[in-house]
N, C-alpha and C positions, 0 to 999 in steps of 0.2 A: 410615831407615826408616821417622822419625817422620815426619821432613819431606815425602817421598814422598807417606803419607796423607795430608799435613795438604793438598795442593796437588791428590792427587784430591781430597779431598771437597771445596777449594775449588769446583775445575772445575765436580762436580757438581751443588753448591750454584747455580755462576753458572748453570749447562744447566737447573738445573730452572726459576730465578727466569724466564730468556730461554723456558721452552716456558709457562707460568706467565704471561707477558706476552701472549703468541701467541694463549694461549685467552683472556687480557680482553678484545685487541684484538677476534677472533672476535667473543666475543660481543657488546660495545661496536657492532661490525658488525651483526648480528643485531637488536640494540635500536633502532639509526637507522634499519634496514629493515622493523622495527616502526612507527615514528615518521612516516616518511617514507609510508608508504600506509594511515594511518589521517588524514595531515595532506590530504595528496587527497582521500581517498575523501570525508573529511566535508565538504570544501570542495566537490568535486561535488554533493552532497546537498544544502547548503545554497543552491546555484544551484537544485538542481530544485526546492527552497519557493519561490525567488524567484520561480521561469517561474511555480509553479503559483499564487501568491498574482495575479501579475499575469494571470491568463489566467481568475480568476474575477472578478478586478475587470472587466477587458472583457465578459464574461461577464454579469454583471450590468447593465454601462452599455448594452449591446443588447437585453437584456430590459427595462428600464425605460423606453428611447428606442423608444416605437412613434410614426412619423410619420402613421399613420393615425388616431390617438388624437381624436376631436373629443366635446365635447359630445354626453351622450346625448338623443336624443330620442325620443316617446312611440311614434311609427310611422311607414310610412311613408304618404307621399300626392300621390301623380304620379311621372312619370317623372323627375325632378330633385332630388328629395326626399331624405333622407339614409338613412341604412340604418335597417334594423328594430334596435331592440339587444335584447338576450337576456341577463338577470342571469345569472349564473353563478356557483354556489356549491359547493367544493368540499373534502372532507375526506377526507385520507390516515388511513386505518384501522389499517390496517400493510403494513411492508415485510419480505417474506420472498423465501426462496429466493433465496441472493442467491449468483449461480456468477459467480468470478471469474473461472475460465479461459473460459469460454462468454462472457463482457461481457452479462451480464441477472442482472436480479430481476424479484418477481414485487410487485406492489401492489392492494392492494386499496383502495378507498374510493368513497367515497359522495356523488354529483353532483346536482346541481339547474340548471333552469333555470326562469326566470321572465320571462315575454313576453306581447305581448297581439300578435289576429291570429292568423289560422290558416292564413297562406299559408307558413308554415315548422315545419319536425317538429325541433327541435332533441337532445331525445332519442333520437329514432331516427336520426340523422345522422352525430352526433358518433363519430368516431374518435380513435385514441390516437398522437400523435405518434411515431414510432422504436418503433415495439410494434403489438401485436395485443389485441382484447380475447377474451378464454377465457371470460366468464363477465358478463351483461349483466341485471341481473334490476329491472323498476318496480316499488318500492316503496308509492307514493304520487303522486297525479295529480289537480287538480282544472281547473274553468273558472268562474270566479266574476267577474262581473259585467264582462266582460271579458279579465280576466287568468289565462293561463293556467301552470300550473305544475306541473312535472313530477321527480319524485326517481329516482333506479337507485342499485343495487348495483351494483358494477363489480370483475373483478377482471382486470388485465392482466400480459400478460407483457412489461416495456420490456428494451427494449438499451440497455445503458451500459457504455463503455468504460470501466475501472479503471486509474489509472495504479499499475504493480506497480514505479515507481521508487524510493519511498519505501515502499512495504507493509511491515506495518502501521500506519506511522507517515502524519501528515498525514491535511490531511480531506479530503474528496471530496463532490461535491457531488452534490445524486440531484433528478428533476425527472420530476413526470407533469402531461405536456401535452396537449394535448385540444384538435383543431379541426373545425369544423361542415365536412364532407364535398364536399357536393352547393351551397354558396352559398358564392359568392365575398365578401369585404371590400365591396364596397359594396352587396353584398344586406341581408348579416348580420352583425351584429358583435357579439363577447363586452362584456359591462360584466361589470367584478369586482367580486363580493360578498365584500370582505375581511374583512366583520366576522363573516363567518359559514364563511371560509376557513382553512385550512392542516392542519397532524396533531395528530392524539391524541394524547395521552400514551404512551399505550400502543402504539404503532404502532413504534417501535422494537425491532432484536433488542436483548436485555441486553448485549450488548459494545459498540454504538452511542448516540449519544448528541447530540442534534439542537442543532446552534451556533445556528441560523438559517433563516429561516423568510421567505421571499417572494414573494407573491400578488401579479400582471400577468396583463394580455392586450397580446399582440403581434400580429402579421400575418407570413404566411410561407408559402412553395412548396414543397409535397412531389412528391419527384419529379420528374414533366415537366411538371406542372400550369404551365398559363401564366398561370393569375388567382388571387392569393396570397387567402387563405382567414383569415379570426378566428380567435387561437388563445388558449387560458385555461390558465394551468399554474400551477402551486404547486412553486417551487422550496427544494431543502432544503439546509443544510450540514452533514455530519453528522462526527460526530468519533467517536474508537474507543477504546477501552479496549484501549489497543496492547502496554502489556507484558508480561500475560496469552498474547497471541497470540504474542508477538514468543519468548518461550519454550517456549512450544508447538510453533511452526513447527520450531525448533533444538534442542529437548531432545538428542536425538539426538547433533547434531555436538557439544553441550557435552562429553553423556557422552562420545564418540568421543576426543577434546581429552585429559578428566583421564584416561583411562584410559589414554593414549600419553603422557601425564606419567610416571605411574607408574613410568615404566623405569627414572626416575634413581635411583631407591631399588634397584634391579636391580644385581646384580655385573655389566660387560660381559662376562664368562666363560661367564655362565647365558643361553647364547644363545637357547632357544625364548622361554622367557617376555620378552626383552632384545628381540629380535625382533618375536615374534610378537604381544605387545599394539598395537604400534605399525601394523604392518601390518594386524592386523585393526580398529583405530581406522581406517585408513585408508578399508578397505571400506564402515566405515558411517557413514562422513562422506560418500563418493560416491552411495550409497542415502538420504540423506539431501537431499542436492542434487538427485536425480531426484526424491526425494514434493515437496520446495516448488517445484520445476521445474513441476509436473503441477497444482499450484494454483493458478497464479497465470498469468496471461496472456504473450504474444510480448512482447516489448518491445526496441527496438535501442539502449536505453540498459545504463550501467552499472547496475544495482542495488543496494538495498540487503539485500534476500538473495545475492545475486554475490558482492557481496565477503564479507558473512560467512561464508557455504560456502567462497569463496575463503581467506581468514585460517585456516580452521581445517585447510584440506588441507594451505596450508604450513606452519603450526604443526608437523601429524606428519609431517610432508615431515624438519624442521627436527630434530625428537625422531631420527628415523632416522638421519641423518648424526651427528647428534652421537653417537648411539649407536655409527658403523660408528670415531668417533674415538676413544672411549673405548675400543673395545676394542682397538684398534689400539696405543694409547697403553699398557695394561693388558699386551694379550700378547706385542708386538713387541720395543716398550722397556722390558717388567718394570718401568713407575711405575707403580705401583698406586694412589700414594697420590697421583699428577697425576692419575688417569682418575676418585679421586673429585672433586677438586678442578674437573676442567671438570665432573663432571655436578652438581653445587653451583650453580657457576656459570650456567653453562644453565639450570638449572632455574627459578630465580629471573627470569632473563632474560625467557627465554621465557614465563615466566607472568605479568610484569609487564605485558609487550608486550602477549600474548594480548588478556587482562582488560582493558587499556588501550583499545586499539582499537574492542573489543567493547562498551565504553559510552561511547566518540567518536561511532563512528557512528550507533547509536541517537537519540542528543544532536541531533547535528549532521540527521536524518533530519526530527527533530520541529520543524526550522523556527524 
């Protein structure tokens, strides 16, 4: 009898080792899944960052290369003379009402025009490129020794397409650009008063920081216009305090995953909390996904937000799968200790994998 009992004990011990090996291999597979997802996600976000940097550089080159720019002249005289030069200064005083979903923002700015002659009215005839003027108030004006001066305070709603692929990380380019609506570039030409143009120190919202400013003049056509018009712009490169925004966007998702991970400390036979918590967490994660989708504009890319949401949903799904396996081990196989080993192993693996991915993705999105 003693030999038979020893043989049975060795068989049970060998079976237990095999079962534990299967659990460890399954946990390794889960960890590999997180590693591959994090690697390819981070690689994709770094590619987005590189594309954005190239696009911004190309935009800067296009703005600073103006083929119509010639040395300023005082005024026109005769049909073949140079265009009338109007000196423009623009200071952005406030950026507000940023609507990512609607691809628009509100800009308040002070703009002044200085020119000679009475053939043009630049203060009345300018318009905002890719936007509409909601308020225009003349605050100052004079005519002195043939030089005319006007200053306006303007509120404009500007169309701005925001890049959702790495939001809330990465830089964003904003621009306030105006053009003369009536005169072609051969008749009227803006000249940038760069020393009196820029962005006020208090213009940015608290979560935004001004990284770079570019002031200049170019020429372009709006809509179906055949004639190019002179354009003046103040371009801004904006960075944001991204970490608080990121946490606010996904705090419900992170809480749902944390609640789901609690089930690893609940016995598999306690069915209600063991399966009820991850199911509730899954619906909370879906709700957070809907909330974030309502904030951001549509994108044809796999965005950072979609990666984070997918990782959370996958994690909760894996918790439910492991709970089913642990219930089978304890209820059907009668291996309570093995079930606890499965819970402990998967808790460590899932926690490490989930945290690692959610650290790697934002770091990659920063560029």
